[in-house]
C-alpha positions as CSV (number, residue, x, y, z in Angstrom):
1,M,85.7,73.7,-12.5
2,L,88.1,70.8,-12.2
3,Q,86.4,67.5,-11.5
4,I,88.3,64.3,-10.9
5,H,86.0,61.3,-10.9
6,R,88.0,58.5,-9.3
7,K,86.6,56.1,-6.8
8,Q,87.5,57.2,-3.4
9,E,88.6,54.3,-1.3
10,G,89.2,54.1,2.4
11,P,92.6,53.4,3.8
12,P,93.9,49.9,3.2
13,A,93.9,47.4,6.1
14,F,97.7,47.2,5.6
15,I,100.4,48.8,3.5
16,P,102.3,46.2,1.3
17,D,106.0,46.1,1.7
18,F,108.8,45.4,-0.7
19,T,108.2,41.7,-0.6
20,D,104.9,42.5,-2.4
21,P,106.1,44.9,-5.1
22,L,102.9,44.7,-7.2
23,G,100.8,45.4,-4.1
24,L,103.1,48.3,-3.3
25,L,102.7,49.7,-6.8
26,V,98.9,49.6,-6.5
27,H,99.3,51.4,-3.1
28,C,101.4,54.1,-4.8
29,H,98.5,54.6,-7.3
30,R,96.1,55.2,-4.4
31,K,98.5,57.8,-3.0
32,I,98.6,59.5,-6.5
33,D,94.8,59.5,-6.5
34,A,94.9,61.2,-3.1
35,Q,97.2,63.9,-4.4
36,F,94.7,64.6,-7.3
37,R,91.8,64.8,-4.8
38,A,93.8,67.2,-2.7
39,L,94.6,69.4,-5.8
40,E,90.9,69.4,-6.7
41,H,90.0,70.6,-3.2
42,A,92.8,73.2,-3.3
43,T,91.6,74.8,-6.5
44,R,88.1,75.0,-5.0
45,L,89.5,76.8,-2.0
46,L,91.5,79.2,-4.2
47,R,88.5,79.9,-6.4
48,N,86.5,80.9,-3.2
49,G,89.1,83.7,-2.8
50,N,89.2,83.3,1.0
51,P,92.6,84.3,2.4
52,A,92.0,82.2,5.5
53,T,91.9,79.0,3.4
54,A,94.5,80.0,0.8
55,Q,97.4,78.8,2.9
56,S,95.9,75.4,3.2
57,A,95.3,75.3,-0.6
58,Y,98.9,76.2,-1.3
59,G,100.2,73.6,1.2
60,A,98.2,70.9,-0.7
61,I,99.6,72.1,-4.0
62,D,103.2,72.2,-2.7
63,A,102.7,68.7,-1.2
64,A,101.4,67.3,-4.5
65,Q,104.3,68.9,-6.4
66,A,106.8,67.4,-4.0
67,H,105.1,64.0,-4.2
68,F,105.2,64.0,-8.0
69,A,108.9,65.1,-8.0
70,G,110.0,62.5,-5.4
71,P,108.0,59.3,-4.8
72,G,106.2,59.8,-8.1
73,M,109.5,59.7,-10.1
74,K,110.6,56.6,-8.1
75,H,107.3,54.9,-9.0
76,T,107.9,55.5,-12.7
77,A,111.4,54.2,-12.4
78,D,110.1,51.1,-10.6
79,E,107.9,50.4,-13.6
80,E,110.3,51.4,-16.5
81,E,113.5,50.0,-15.0
82,S,112.4,47.1,-12.9
83,L,109.0,45.8,-13.8
84,F,108.4,46.5,-17.5
85,P,111.7,45.0,-18.8
86,R,111.1,41.8,-16.9
87,L,107.6,41.6,-18.1
88,R,108.7,42.1,-21.7
89,H,111.2,39.3,-21.3
90,H,108.7,36.8,-20.0
91,A,105.7,37.8,-22.2
92,G,105.6,35.6,-25.3
93,P,103.9,36.6,-28.6
94,S,100.6,35.4,-27.2
95,E,100.8,38.2,-24.7
96,W,100.4,40.9,-27.4
97,V,97.8,42.8,-25.3
98,V,100.3,43.2,-22.5
99,L,103.2,44.1,-24.9
100,Q,101.1,46.8,-26.6
101,A,100.0,48.1,-23.3
102,L,103.6,48.4,-22.1
103,D,104.4,50.5,-25.3
104,R,101.5,52.8,-24.6
105,L,102.3,53.2,-20.9
106,E,105.9,54.1,-21.6
107,A,104.8,56.8,-24.2
108,Q,102.4,58.1,-21.5
109,H,105.2,58.3,-19.0
110,T,107.0,60.6,-21.5
111,L,103.9,62.7,-21.9
112,A,103.5,62.9,-18.1
113,E,107.0,64.3,-17.8
114,R,106.1,67.2,-20.1
115,L,102.8,67.8,-18.2
116,H,104.6,67.8,-14.9
117,L,107.1,70.4,-16.2
118,D,104.1,72.6,-17.1
119,F,102.5,72.0,-13.7
120,D,105.8,72.9,-12.0
121,V,106.1,76.1,-14.0
122,R,102.4,77.0,-13.2
123,V,102.8,76.3,-9.5
124,D,106.1,78.3,-9.3
125,R,104.4,81.3,-10.9
126,L,101.5,81.4,-8.4
127,K,101.2,84.8,-6.7
128,R,100.7,83.5,-3.2
129,D,100.3,86.9,-1.6
130,E,97.2,88.0,-3.5
131,V,94.0,86.6,-4.8
132,L,94.5,84.7,-8.0
133,S,92.7,85.8,-11.1
134,E,90.1,83.6,-12.9
135,L,92.6,83.2,-15.8
136,E,95.3,82.0,-13.5
137,L,93.0,79.5,-11.8
138,D,91.6,78.3,-15.1
139,R,95.2,77.6,-16.3
140,L,96.1,75.8,-13.1
141,E,92.9,73.7,-13.3
142,R,93.5,72.9,-17.0
143,C,97.1,71.8,-16.1
144,I,95.9,69.6,-13.2
145,G,93.0,68.3,-15.3
146,A,95.5,67.2,-18.1
147,L,97.6,65.3,-15.6
148,A,94.6,63.7,-13.9
149,G,93.1,62.8,-17.3
150,L,96.3,61.0,-18.2
151,Y,96.9,59.3,-14.9
152,G,93.4,57.9,-14.4
153,P,93.3,55.6,-17.4
154,H,97.0,55.0,-17.2
155,M,96.8,53.6,-13.7
156,R,93.7,51.6,-14.5
157,V,95.6,49.8,-17.3
158,E,98.5,49.1,-14.9
159,D,96.1,47.9,-12.2
160,D,93.9,45.8,-14.4
161,V,96.3,44.5,-17.1
162,I,99.9,44.9,-16.3
163,F,100.2,44.0,-12.6
164,P,98.0,40.9,-13.0
165,A,100.1,39.8,-16.0
166,A,103.2,40.3,-14.0
167,A,101.8,38.2,-11.1
168,R,101.0,35.5,-13.6
169,L,104.2,35.6,-15.8
170,L,107.1,36.6,-13.5
171,P,108.8,33.9,-11.4
172,P,108.7,34.7,-7.7
173,E,112.4,35.4,-7.6
174,E,112.0,38.1,-10.3
175,L,109.2,39.7,-8.3
176,L,111.4,39.7,-5.3
177,A,114.2,41.4,-7.3
178,V,111.7,44.1,-8.4
179,G,110.9,44.7,-4.7
180,R,114.6,44.9,-3.8
181,E,115.2,47.5,-6.5
182,M,112.3,49.5,-5.4
183,R,113.6,49.5,-1.8
184,M,117.1,50.6,-3.1
185,R,115.6,53.5,-5.0
186,R,113.8,54.7,-1.9
187,A,116.9,54.2,0.3
188,A,118.9,56.4,-2.2
189,M,116.1,59.1,-2.1
190,F,116.2,59.1,1.7
191,A,119.9,59.4,1.7
192,E,119.9,62.3,-0.7
193,K,117.2,64.0,1.3
194,H,119.2,63.8,4.5
195,S,122.6,64.6,3.0
196,G,121.3,68.0,1.7
197,S,122.2,67.2,-1.9
């Protein structure tokens, strides 16, 4: 059975805004953690085979898929287009740990794209009007487990290495620029959602 062992934290006292882009990126990680916990719970419900709880399980799966395809993609763009290039520019040769971590994280983003495609295919093939077979559930759990296994260590490196380095190395105006770009990405996503495109 799928087991996701991440520390479950209570809700934060406040949600950072775009003037605190690093805090907002950490907050995004907690939301991703919550999606994986919801997926773990959903697979348990589906494995029980109770039609009364199946709808709730599929709702959680669909919500996670939508989160990964929307806010999750914006989060990756926040890092790859706004934060990582600035950090590379300001990190000198003595920051080799940070620079190597950035290379690994970007490679993991590429792997995550492939795993998300697999997850999307798996979710789109679910037979929602009947009890899923053990084989289908095993495949779904393996797919979710692969994503969770990638995201857990990935987010810890960002939280423990990359974001503290960015706070130390980036001038305040650069951090504010990261926040402005993050806000613009979400404004564009909101506009697309409400324009029907």
